KOLNUVO-407531 format. One record per residue: x, y, z of N, C-alpha, C in turn; residue in one letter. Coordinates in steps of 0.05 Angstrom, whole numbers, plus 5000, padded with zeros to 4 digits. Layout:
<paros>
XYZXYZXYZA ...
</paros>
This chain:
<paros>
518460585330517060395316515860495290M 516260385270515160465247512560455242F 511960585224508760625219507860395204R 507860155215506859895205504059865210W 502659685202500159615202499059635233K 496459795233495759855261495259585280A 493759385266492859155281495358965291T 497358945270499758805282501258975304A 501359245301502459405323501459395344A 498859355349497559335371498159045387A 498358825370498558575377501858545390V 503558665382506558685387506958905408L 504959065415505259275433505559145464A 507359245483507359175506504459205521V 503758995534500959015545500859165570T 498859345567498959535591496059495604A 496159595633493659565648491759795637L 489259715632487459935622485660035646A 485660285650484460405670481760545660L 479560475670477160595659476760885668A 475661085647475161335656472561395657G 471661615665468761645668468161765641C 465961695630464861775604462861965609S 462362135588460162325591459562435562G 457262575562456862695537456662985539S 456563145520456563415516455263545498A 453963785499452963895479454664095468G 453764205443455664385426454264665425T 455864855427454465115428454565195398D 453765465395453465575366456165555352S 458265605366460765665351461965405347T 460965165356462364895352463964855374G 464165005392465764935416464364745437G 465564665459464564475476462564685494S 460964535504458964625525459164445553S 461364295557461664115580461763835571G 462463685589462663385587465563275579G 465763015585468662915582468162695557T 470462655542470962445520472562265531L 471962025533474061835542474061655520T 476761605507477361465489479261215498L 479261015480481060735486482760755461G 485360775469487560675448488860435454A 490460355433491860045431494760115441I 496160345442498560375451499060645461G 501060695480501460905491504161055477A 504461345481506761465470509061405488P 511561355475514161345489515061585500Q 514461815488515362065494513362275485T 513262525501511862765487513462945475F 516162885471517963065458516863055425D 515963255411515463195385517563095367P 520363155375522763045361523062705361A 521262665380521662355383518862205382G 516862345369513862245367513562065344S 511261925346510461755327507261835320Q 506361715301503761785291502161515293W 500361505272498461235275496561265297G 496960995313495260975336496061145359N 498061315360499061445377498461755373Q 497261825353496862115346494662255361S 492562095372490962285392492562385415P 494162255426496062355450497162635445F 498362655417499762845412497863105402Y 495763005387494063225375492463375397Q 492263265418490963365443492063615453A 494663605452496463805463498063995447V 498563875422500364025403498364075378F 498564315363497664345338499764285317D 499164225293500664175270501064445252T 502764415235503664665216501164655199V 499764435188497764375172495964195183L 493764195175491563995183490463845160R 489963585167488663385145485763335154I 483963345137481063325141480662995143T 478462885150478062615150477662525118S 477362645102477362595072479862635057D 481862725071484862725063485563005053G 483663175060484363455042486563635062K 488463765054490563895068489464165075V 489364255098488564565103490064705119E 490264945120491765115142491065045167P 493365075188492765035214494565245230M 496765195237498865425248500165545230L 500265475202500665635179498065715171A 497365985169494966075158494666055128S 496865995115496765955084499265845078K 499465715054502265575045502265605014Y 504665625000504965634976507465524966A 507865394942509965284932511265484909Y 513665454902514465624875513865454857N 514665544827513865374805514865134802D 517165084810518164774807517964624831D 516364714854515564594878518364504890K 520064644891522764604907523064804929T 521164944933520765194956517965194968Q 517665124993514965175005515165405027L 513265575022512865815042510765805060T 510965775082508865755104508665995118L 506266145118506166395134504566325161T 505866395179505266265207503166485219I 501366405236499366565250500866725271R 499566945277500867125296498967135318T 496867005318494767025341494566775360D 497066605362496766345372498966355399V 497766265423499566275444499565965453A 501765905463502665645478501665655506F 501065445520499965405544501265535564T 504165565558505965735581505566015579D 504166115559504066405551505566515532G 507466385522509466445503507766455473S 509066605456507666635429508766455407K 506866375390507466255367508966445349L 511666365336512466515320514066385295T 514766475272515966325250518666195262A 519966325279522466205289522265965305E 519965955323519265755339518665515321V 517265525299516165355277519265235265V 520865405259523465305248524765145269K 525365245292526765035311525464795314E 522564795312521364535316521864335295N 521564435270521764265245524764185245L 526964375253529964265252530264025271T 529064075296529163865316528063585305R 525963605292524363405284526163245265F 527463405248528663285222531563155231Q 532363285256534763135266534262915292K 531762915295531262765325530962455320G 529762365337529562055340527161915336T 525362085319522761985313523061775290S 522061565287522061375267520961475240P 519661745241518761855218520362095212D 522762145223524562345220525362415187A 525162165172525662185144523562325131S 521362395142519162525128520062825119L 522262925135523063205125525863115114L 526462895104529462845090529363025067S 527563075052527863225025528263545028S 528163605055528563925065531463965066V 533164165050535664195052535864415068S 533964625071534464845089531764955098E 531965075122529665215135530465475140I 528865685134529165965136526966105147K 527166325159524866505166525266735149T 522966865145523067155135520367285144D 520867435167518467555179516867345192G 514167355182512267115197512566845177D 514266865158514066645140516366435146D 515866185143517965975147518165865115V 520465835103521365765079523165515080V 521565335070523165035067524165025035L 526764965034528064935010528564625007T 527764534983527564244981530164154960L 531163914970533163794948531663744921K 529463634921528063624901525063604905S 523363624889520263624894519363394910A 517963424931517163194950514263264953D 512363084933509563114938508362984963P 509762894985508662825011509063015032A 510763235024511263425047508963555061L 506763625044504663755058503263525074L 503163305071502163105087503663075113S 506463075111507963035132507563255152A 507163495146506563755162504163725174L 502263545170499863505182499863265205T 502263155204502562945226504762995243R 506562785253508562835274510363055265D 511363025238513463255228512463535231A 509763575236508863815237508163915266G 508363775284507663805313509464065322L 508364245336509664485347509764525375I 511664515389511864575419512664855425A 512064965449513265215455516065195461G 517365445454520265465449521865355475E 520965465502522265415525521965105531K 519964995524519764685532521764525517S 522664635492524664475476527164395487L 527664575511530264495525529964435554T 527464385561526564315588527264045596A 528063965620529063705629526363525626S 524063625625521663445631519663435603D 521663525582520063545554518563235547I 519562995559518562775551516062695566A 515462865588513062775599511163065607T 511863265602510863515605510363645582N 508363595565508263755537507264005538P 508164225526507664495524506864535494V 504264545486503564625462501464855460G 500364885438497965045432495364935428S 495464655430492664495426490764545443G 488364405434485764465452485664345475P 487464165486487664095512490464105531Y 490564075553492864085564492963825580I 495463705581495863425598495963525627L 494463365643494163355669496163165681D 498763285686500663055696500262925722T 498563075738498362985765496162705763K 494162745743492262535746492962295720D 495062355709495762145688497361945696T 497061735690498361455693500061395670V 502361455668504161385646504061135634T 503161045611502660795599500260705602G 498760785616495760665625493460865619T 493361115630491361275628492261625625S 491461745607492362025601490162205605Y 489962415623487962565631488462895616V 486762995602487263255593484863425599Y 485363665605483363875610483164085584T 481064225585480764405564482564645567K 484064725541485564965542483265185534N 482765345556480765565554481565775537D 484365775529485166035513485965935483K 484365705478485165595453484265745429Y 485965785409485265945388482865885368W 482065625365480565535346478165355360D 476365525373474065365390472665145371K 472465165345471064985330472064725327S 474664695341475664415337475964315367L 474564435384474964385415471864305425Q 471364045423468663955428468163865458H 469863855477469763715502470963925521Y 470363915544471664055568474063875579D 473663615577475763435586476163225568K 478563095568479262875550481062695567L 480162415565481362205579482161965556V 484761895554485561655535486561465549I 485261225550485860975565487260795543N 489260635556490560455538489360185542V 488160065520487359805522488759625501Y 491059535509492459385490491359095489A 489758995508488358745513486058785502D 485158655481482158625472479758605489P 480858425510478658345528478158585548T 479958715556479558975571478059195554A 478659205528477259425512474259305511A 474059045510471058975506469659025534L 470858955554469658985581469159325590N 470859455577470359785581467959845565A 467759755543465459825524462959705536I 462959475548460459325560459359505584K 461859605598461259725619460460045617A 460760135590460060425588462160605600G 464660515600466860625614468760815592E 467360825570469060975546466961085526A 467561265510465761375490466361265464N 468761205459469761095434472460925437A 472860725425475360555430476460435402V 478960475396480160345374480760055382K 479759885362479459635369482259445358L 483359275374485859125365484958935342V 483158825344482158665322479058665320N 477758505300474958515295473658275307N 474558105326473657885337470957925356D 470058165361468258175381466058415371S 466158445343464558645331461458615338L 460458355339457358295342457258335372S 458558275391458358335419458158645422Q 459758785411460059095415457259215406I 456659105380454159225367451659145385E 451658915393449458845412449259015437A 451559155444451859325471450759585460A 449459675435448459875428450660095415G 453059995409455260145399455360155366W 456560315355456660335331459860305318T 460060125299462560045288463360235265I 465060415271466360585250468760455235N 468660405211470760255195471960455174K 474660325169476360445147478260195140N 479460205116481159985105483960165098E 485460155119488060275117490260145112L 490359845118492459705116491859435096D 493859345090493559095074495358925087F 494858605080495958415095496758225073M 499158115074500257915057503257835060G 503957675041507157635040508557815025I 510557895040512658145027514658005014M 515058014987517057824972519658054972L 521158064990523258314993525358234974Y 526358024972528657904954527857844929D 527158074912526358024882528758014866R 531358064876533358014857534757734864A 533357624883534357314887537057324897G 537757484912540857504928540657334950T 538857274967538657074988537456814981M 535356854964534056604953533756634925N 535256494909535056554883532056514866P 530856334877528356274866526356544863A 526556704886525156914881525757164864L 528157114852529157304828527557264800G 526357044801524656974777521657064783D 520757234762518457344767516157144769V 516656904754514756674748514456554777R 516556544793516156414821514556604837V 515156864839513557074853510557054846R 509957004820507257004809506056744821Q 507456504818506456274830505756314858A 507556424871506756474904503956624906I 503656814886500656964887498756774881N 498756594862496856384855496356174875M 498456134894498055934916496456004937A 495256234939493556324960490556364951F 488856234970485856264968485156534989D 485356764973484956984987482457035001R 480156934992477556925004477656765032K 478856505030479156375055481356515072S 483156635063484956785082483257015097M 481557145083480457345096478557275117L 476957035109475256905127477156795154K 479356665147480556545172482556715187S 484056905174485857075185484257335195V 482457455175481357695182478557715194G 477557475199474857425212472957485191S 473557535166471757605146471157905142G 473158045157472558365159474858525139H 474158575118476158705102475158605071G 477358685051476558665025479358505012T 478558284996481158184982482058324964V 484458354959485958524938488858384931T 489558464907492358364897494258624893E 493458844902494959104898495359244924Q 497659374928498559494956497359804955V 496659894935495360184931492560154943F 491760354959488860344968486860364947P 484360354954482260424934482160754933K 483060914952482861194951484861264934T 486761114927488861224908488361264881S 489761454865489561494839490961274823S 492461074838493860864823492160624827A 490360594840488360344846486960324819F 487060074812485859954786484259674792D 481859714795480159444804480559234787A 481259264766481859014743484458884752S 486158994766488558844776487558654800L 485858664810485258454833484058184820D 484258204792483957924782486157804767G 488757904771491057834762491657564768T 491357504794492657224807490157074817Y 488656974804486656784816487356534828P 486056454851487356184865487356004846Y 489955874840490555664818492555524827D 492455314844495055154848496155024825P 494554914810495654794786497254964767A 496355214760497955434746500455464762K 500355504788502455574805504855354804A 503955104807505854904799507154934773K 505554974751506655024723508655234721A 507955444738509755684736512855644745L 512255454768515155364786516355174766L 515055024757516354834734517554964714K 516455144701517355344678519755514685E 520055574711522055714723524455544733A 524455284731526555134738526154984768G 523655014773523754874802520854684801Y 521654484786518954254783518454154810P 520554144830520253994856519754224874N 519354454869519054664887521454764898G 521754914919524055014937523155074963F 525355134977525255245006525155525011T 523155605027523055905028523155975059L 525256095068525856175095524156405105E 522756415123520856655132520656675162M 520556905176520456885201517756885215P 517656775240514856755248514956865281T 513156915291512956995320510056925330T 510456815358507956725372506456975381S 507457225377506157425384503557505367L 504257405342501957425321500357145321L 500856985336499456715335500256515318G 500156275321501256045300499155995278A 496756065282494855975263495356105233A 495956375234496556495210499056365195T 501156315205503656235200503455945186F 501855745204500855525195499455505171N 497555685167496055675143497455795117L 499455955119500756085101502955795092I 503955655110505655465103503955245088A 501655175097500155025085499455035054Q 498455315051497955335020500455375005Q 502655475013505055424998506055144993L 505755015014506454705011504854554988A 502354654982500454524967501254564936D 503054774934504154804910507054714903V 507954574925511154524926513154704941G 512154914953513955064967514155034996I 516554945006516754875035517755135050T 516255205069516955405082518255335108V 520755455110522155405136521955645153K 520655635176519955835193521655815214G 522756075222524556115246523056315265T 522956255288521556415310523356675317D 522356865303524057145313522857295339A 520857205346519857265374519557595373G 520157755391519658025391521658175372S 523358065359525358165344524258135311N 521658095310520458025284520458255264Y 520258505272520458685256523358785251I 525258755272527558835267529158645250T 528758355254530058185237529258195209D 526558295202525458335180526958545161M 527558725177528758975165531758965165L 532858785173535858785175537458705149A 536158595127534658425129535658125131P 534157945149535257695153533457475138K 531557565123529357395110528757485085Y 528457305062528157385034524857435033P 523157355050520557405047519157405077A 516757495082515557525108512557575108A 511057465124508157545128508357825143F 506558005133506258295146504058405135M 503358625149501258795143502459095145A 501859245122502859535126501059735114L 501259975122499360215114499160215087E 497060265076496560375046496460645046Q 499060785044498961095047498061175019N 497761475019497461604993499461544976P 499361584947501361514926504161554931D 505061784937507761854940508761744967W 507161764988508361665015508761335010Q 506661204999506660934996509160814981L 509960964960512060954941514760974960T 514861194977517161234991517461055014Q 515360905021514960755045515660485038F 514960385012515260095007516260024982M 516560184961517460144937519860254923L 520460494934523360624923525660434935A 527960474924530260314928531160404957P 530560654967531360754995529260705016T 527060565007524360555026525360375048A 524160455072524260265096523359995089T 521459955077520259685071521059585048W 523359655032524659535018527559445027N 527459295044529959205060532559155045P 531859015019533958925007534859154985F 533659374988534059624970533659534940H 532259394933531559264906531059524886Y 532559524866532159724847531459624821S 529559744807528559664781528459914764D 529459904739529760134723527260244712D 525160024705522760104702521360234723T 520860114746519860234768520660514775A 523560554778525260794784524061024763N 523960964738523061164717520261244727A 518361084729515761144737515561304763L 517461204783517361374808518161684803I 520561694785521261994777518962124764A 517162014746515162124735513062234756K 512962074775510862114797511662384812M 514162424816515362604836515262884818Q 515162874792514863084775512163134768N 510163034781507863134773506262944752G 507062764740505962574720503562474731D 501262524722498562444737497962104731K 499062014707498861744700500961544716D 503061664726505261504730504561304755A 503261414775502261214795500960984787A 499061024771497560764758499060554743K 500960704726502860514712504860374734E 505360524755507060394774505760134788L 503260204795501860004806501359764792N 500959784766500559554744503259424742K 505359564740507659414739508359244761Y 508059384783508759214813506959014816V 504559004804502858734809503658574789V 504158624764505158444743507858324748E 509558494763512058394770512358204797Q 509558204811509058044835511158124854A 511558394862513458484887512258354911W 509658364912508358264934506258064930F 505557994952502857764950500957844968A 499358044963497458174987495157944985P 494157935010491657795016488957955013F 488958165033486358295035487158555050F 485458735046485359005060483858975087R 485159035110484358995133482559215142V 480059105157478359335164479159415195Q 479759665194480259805220477659885231G 477659885258474759885268475360105294S 473660275299473160455322470360435331V 470360325352467160305366466760555381A 463860695379463360895385460660855403S 459861005423457560935437455461175424D 452761125436450461275425450661575430A 452361655445452861965448455162105432N 456761935416458862035404458861995372T 459662185358459762155330462862145322S 463462035301466561955295466261975262V 468462125257469362145228471761995226S 471961785210474261595207476361775185M 478561755189480561835172481361665149M 481661745126482461585102485561565102S 486961695120489861685120491261605146T 489461525167490861475192488861275206N 490061095222489160875235486860995258A 487761235271486261335291484961575281F 482161635288481061905279482362105290P 482462335279483262595290481562665312A 483162775332482162835356479663045353I 479763215331477763395325475063265310Y 475063025309473262905291471662685309D 471962735335470262645359468462845366F 465762795369463663025373461662905387A 460663055410457762965421455462985402P 454162785404451362795387449562975399K 447863145385446263315397443663175401S 
</paros>
C-alpha cells in the first residue's frame, strides 16, 4: 500500500476486530528509562509482514519501531539524528554517504550489529517488496569499510537521510533474514520484543521490554500493546472504557465525546485533500490540457464549505500541496483561486468550453457517497458534468493505472524533496500520466543541487499552472489519556514510539 493519506487509508483498510488491552501508567527513572507499566496504543491498520524488506510506514510505523531500530532517527520536529549509525557524512557533491555503525548494539537473538548486517538489510529493502522500495532507488552501490557503510548514489538525493529514519532504515538480525518465520517473528535491536504467543495477528500485538536495549532513554515502558481499531466506533468505545492510553483516530467525528471523557486531542496536519488533475497534457481528456480549465476547476470549489462538510471543520483550507512546515510554502498562494463560479465559467468559455465538458472520475462507497456528490454538485454549478464510475476497492489501483484523468484523493504533504518525488516529478508514483513540464523539471533539478529558492519557485509554478485543486489540509488526531504525553510528528501520521511517555 502506498503512503497515501492517513485517514483515507484507514477507511479503505480491511476492518479488523479490536481487542482491548490493559492500560497502565508508569513512572520514569532518572535516566529516562521505564520504571514499570504498560502503554496500550490504538492503531488503524495492522502490518502485513514483519519482514523489513516488505514493510510500510505511516500508520504502521509503531509496529516496526517497537522491535527494530533504524539507521538514523527523526525527531518529532523533523530533525535527523544518529541511531544505529553513530555518525554520518556526505562527500562534497553529496553522491556518497558514509554511515559509521555502532559497535555496542546486539539483536534480541544475541547476535551483534555490524556494518555487514546493515549493508545486507539495505540491499534487501532496495530489492524487496515494500511499496517504499524506491526510497533507495538513488543508491547505485552499497559497500562496507570496517565499521562504515558507504552508499554511492547515482545523483544527489536530498531525501535519503529521511528514508533511513523510516522503513528503508529498519535493521533486522542477520540470521532472521533467511528464517522461514521472518514475516511473523521479528528479530531486531529495538526497545521491545514481540510476544508471539500473546499476539493475535491483525488484531492485537503484545510486546515486552528488551532488558538489554542499548538506549534506555527511548524505552519508557515495561510492556507495549498495540490494538487495531479500524472501526471508529471500536476506537471510541475503547477510549470511553479507558482500555487504551493513546489512540490514532480514523476521523474527527467524535472529538467532543473524546474530550468530554477527559482525553487530550493531539493534532498535526500531514495530509491535504482535494482533486488530483492528473491528465495535465490532455491525453485522456483534452480539456484538462488547458491551464484555464484547471484554474476554473479550482475556482469552482467553496473550500470553507468543503472543510466543514467533508472535514467536519477540522483542518485548514489551502490551495497548495506543500505543507506549512516546508520552505516552499507561501501563504499568499492560498488566495490564488477564490471561490468564484462566474469567473470559472468565464475561464471555461475562454478555453473553448462555453457549455462545459464531461469529466470522468472514480468513486467508491468505501469513502462514502456524500463527498463525491458534493464534488459533482460544485463542478456542475460551473458547467462541468462529472461522470462517476464506481471503482470499489480498486479505487487506488485504477487511479494509478491510470484509468481516469482526475480523481478525489488525499495525500501526504511530505518534506520538499520527498513530496516532489512523490507527486510532481515525471517518475513520481502520484503522477500516473508521467506528465513532464520543462519549467518544473528545471526547478526540480535546482532543488536536487541544493538551490534554496527552487522549492518555493516550484510551488508557485505548480499553483499557477493548477496541477491540483486542493481543498484543505486534514487534521490528523491522536487521542491520549491523562496519564500519557505525546509529541506529534511533523513528518508522519503516527507519533514515534519513543514519543509516548508517562506523565509524572
